[in-house]
C-alpha positions in Angstrom: -4.3 -46.7 -3.4 -5.1 -49.5 -5.6 -3.8 -53.0 -4.9 -2.1 -52.8 -8.3 -0.2 -49.8 -7.8 1.6 -51.1 -4.5 5.5 -52.1 -5.1 5.3 -55.6 -4.2 9.0 -55.8 -2.8 9.1 -52.3 -1.2 5.8 -53.4 0.9 7.6 -56.8 2.0 10.7 -54.7 3.1 8.5 -52.6 5.3 7.0 -56.0 6.6 10.0 -57.5 7.3 11.1 -54.4 9.3 8.1 -54.5 11.2 8.6 -58.3 11.9 12.1 -57.8 13.2 11.0 -54.8 15.3 8.5 -57.2 17.2 11.2 -59.8 17.6 13.2 -59.7 20.7 15.7 -62.4 19.8 16.0 -61.6 16.2 14.9 -63.8 13.0 16.4 -66.1 10.8 16.0 -66.3 7.0 13.3 -68.8 7.1 11.5 -67.0 9.8 11.5 -64.3 7.7 10.5 -65.9 4.9 7.4 -67.4 6.8 6.1 -64.5 8.2 6.3 -62.4 5.0 4.8 -65.1 2.8 7.9 -65.4 0.4 10.3 -68.1 -0.5 13.4 -68.0 1.5 15.5 -66.9 -1.4 13.4 -63.7 -1.9 13.7 -63.2 2.2 17.7 -63.4 1.8 17.5 -61.0 -0.9 15.3 -58.6 0.8 17.4 -58.9 4.2 20.6 -58.3 2.3 19.3 -55.4 0.7 18.2 -53.8 4.1 21.3 -54.8 5.6 23.3 -52.8 2.7 21.0 -49.6 3.6 21.6 -50.2 7.2 18.2 -50.9 8.2 18.8 -54.4 9.2 22.3 -56.0 10.7 23.0 -59.7 11.1 24.2 -61.1 14.7 27.6 -62.4 14.6 27.0 -64.8 17.1 23.8 -66.4 15.7 22.3 -66.8 12.1 19.6 -64.1 13.0 18.7 -60.6 11.7 18.0 -57.6 13.8 17.3 -53.9 13.2 20.1 -51.8 12.1 21.0 -48.4 13.1 19.7 -46.5 10.2 16.1 -46.6 11.8 17.1 -45.1 14.7 19.2 -42.4 13.1 16.1 -41.3 11.0 14.0 -41.0 14.2 16.7 -39.1 16.1 17.2 -36.8 13.2 13.4 -36.1 13.2 13.3 -35.6 17.1 16.1 -33.4 16.6 14.1 -31.3 13.9 11.2 -31.0 16.2 13.3 -30.1 18.9 14.9 -26.8 17.3 11.8 -25.9 16.2 10.3 -26.1 19.6 13.5 -24.2 21.0 13.4 -21.6 18.2 9.7 -20.8 19.0 10.7 -20.4 22.9 13.6 -18.3 21.7 11.0 -15.9 19.7 8.7 -16.0 22.9 11.3 -15.1 25.4 12.5 -12.2 23.1 9.2 -10.8 23.2 9.6 -10.6 26.9 13.0 -9.2 27.2 13.2 -7.5 23.7 16.8 -6.3 25.2 18.0 -9.7 25.7 20.2 -11.5 23.4 18.8 -15.4 23.3 21.4 -18.5 23.0 20.8 -22.2 22.5 23.9 -24.0 23.5 24.8 -27.7 23.2 28.4 -29.6 24.0 30.1 -30.8 20.9 33.7 -32.1 21.0 34.4 -30.6 24.1 33.1 -27.2 23.6 29.6 -25.2 24.7 28.9 -24.3 21.1 26.3 -21.9 20.3 23.6 -23.5 17.7 20.9 -21.1 17.7 21.0 -17.0 18.5 18.7 -14.3 18.5 18.2 -10.6 19.3 16.6 -7.6 18.5 19.3 -6.6 16.1 18.6 -10.0 13.8 15.1 -8.8 13.0 13.6 -11.6 14.8 15.3 -14.1 12.8 17.0 -17.0 14.7 20.4 -17.2 13.6 22.3 -20.7 13.3 26.4 -19.5 14.1 29.0 -21.8 13.1 32.2 -22.3 15.2 30.9 -19.9 17.9 31.5 -21.2 21.5 31.1 -19.9 25.1 33.4 -20.2 27.9 33.0 -22.8 30.2 33.7 -21.2 33.4 32.8 -17.6 33.2 29.4 -18.3 31.1 25.9 -18.4 32.5 25.5 -21.2 29.9 28.7 -22.8 30.6 28.3 -23.1 34.1 24.6 -24.3 33.6 26.2 -27.1 31.2 28.7 -27.9 33.8 26.0 -28.6 36.5 23.6 -30.5 34.8 25.3 -32.7 31.9 26.1 -36.1 32.5 29.2 -37.2 33.9 30.8 -38.3 30.4 29.9 -35.0 29.0 31.4 -33.1 32.1 34.7 -34.6 31.8 34.8 -34.2 28.3 34.6 -30.6 29.1 37.2 -30.7 31.7 39.7 -32.7 29.4 39.4 -30.0 26.9 39.5 -27.1 29.2 41.7 -28.2 32.5 40.3 -26.4 35.5 43.5 -25.4 36.9 44.5 -23.9 33.5 41.4 -21.8 32.7 39.3 -21.7 35.6 41.5 -21.3 38.5 42.1 -17.7 38.5 37.9 -17.3 38.2 37.0 -19.6 41.1 39.6 -19.8 43.9 39.7 -21.9 46.0 38.8 -24.1 43.9 35.9 -25.7 46.2 34.1 -22.7 45.5 33.3 -23.8 41.7 31.8 -27.2 43.3 30.0 -24.9 45.6 28.7 -22.9 42.7 27.6 -26.0 40.8 25.8 -27.2 43.5 23.5 -23.9 44.1 22.8 -24.0 40.2 21.6 -27.7 40.7 19.4 -26.9 43.6 18.1 -23.7 42.0 17.6 -25.0 38.5 19.5 -22.1 37.0 22.9 -20.2 36.4 24.1 -16.6 36.8 26.9 -15.2 35.1 29.5 -14.6 38.0 30.1 -10.9 36.8 26.7 -9.8 37.0 26.5 -6.0 37.9 24.0 -3.4 37.7 24.7 -2.9 34.0 24.9 -6.4 32.6 23.1 -9.9 33.4 22.9 -12.9 32.1 21.2 -16.5 33.0 20.9 -19.8 31.6 19.0 -23.0 32.6 19.1 -26.7 31.1 16.5 -27.8 28.4 15.5 -31.4 28.4 13.9 -33.6 25.9 11.1 -35.8 26.3 13.2 -38.7 27.7 14.1 -35.9 30.4 17.6 -36.0 29.0 19.7 -32.9 29.1 19.8 -31.7 25.1 21.3 -27.9 25.5 21.2 -24.8 27.7 19.1 -21.8 27.1 20.4 -18.7 28.0 19.7 -14.7 27.9 22.0 -11.8 28.6 20.8 -8.1 28.8 22.6 -5.0 28.8 21.2 -2.0 30.4 20.2 1.0 28.1 22.3 4.4 28.8 21.3 5.6 31.9 19.0 2.5 33.3 20.3 -0.4 35.6 19.3 -3.7 36.6 18.2 -4.5 40.0 17.4 -7.7 41.8 13.6 -7.6 40.7 15.2 -7.5 37.0 17.2 -10.1 37.3 14.2 -12.3 38.7 11.9 -11.3 36.0 15.0 -12.7 33.5 15.1 -15.9 35.6 11.2 -15.9 35.4 10.7 -15.7 31.7 14.0 -17.9 30.9 12.6 -20.9 32.9 8.8 -20.1 31.2 10.4 -20.4 27.9 12.5 -23.6 29.0 9.3 -25.2 29.9 7.6 -24.2 26.3 10.4 -26.6 24.8 9.5 -29.5 26.8 6.6 -29.1 29.2 7.6 -31.8 31.6 10.5 -31.4 34.1 13.4 -33.2 33.3 15.2 -35.4 35.9 18.5 -34.3 36.1 21.5 -36.8 35.1 24.2 -37.9 37.2 26.8 -34.9 37.4 30.3 -34.8 38.4 31.2 -32.6 41.1 
């Protein structure tokens, strides 16, 4: 691009962001002016504009400026889009391996385990984006996997919205069996629906991002065709394909976060 076509104020603003990113203790107006090569009044206007847009924030304890939250939000959104594309690709691969399965990707939101992506053969291979569809906390493979692998903060939030004694006590009695189940899930790296039988099975495993933070749970549920049943080999095969799909989203093994038990 010819130099005459460059918008000088925009270029200067981008330079400001770069210098702020490199400054561990922030920069004063005169520091910005010197680095960018403009007058202090111009530097002040650049910082004020970037501040209005959320790209810059002023430190209340000292007359210095730092990067604002807007850049982090943009990067987070971009990373989220890449994550969902990887998840959708993995779900499609998993459906190819298990054509009779319903595939879900769930994430915790406001104390609920929400299905944010769903796929099965009846959807013509199109990944659905459900709205307001949640799964049970104590009686679903995805719910159990979420409880086993999520952070302590997330665990407490889910428990507060769905008290164990009210919603899980009749399923897990005595209560210690629930904690034992979560411990087993953490050891084996996946959850199995507590009511699996020869006609139905459901499994789920965690999905981690590139920073090894839990970002959601990939689940697969299957119902046997009329006259057919599932055996232990079918369950093992389902788990194998599920974990392979999870690794497709983020190839490196995720490090488990601290969990409540």
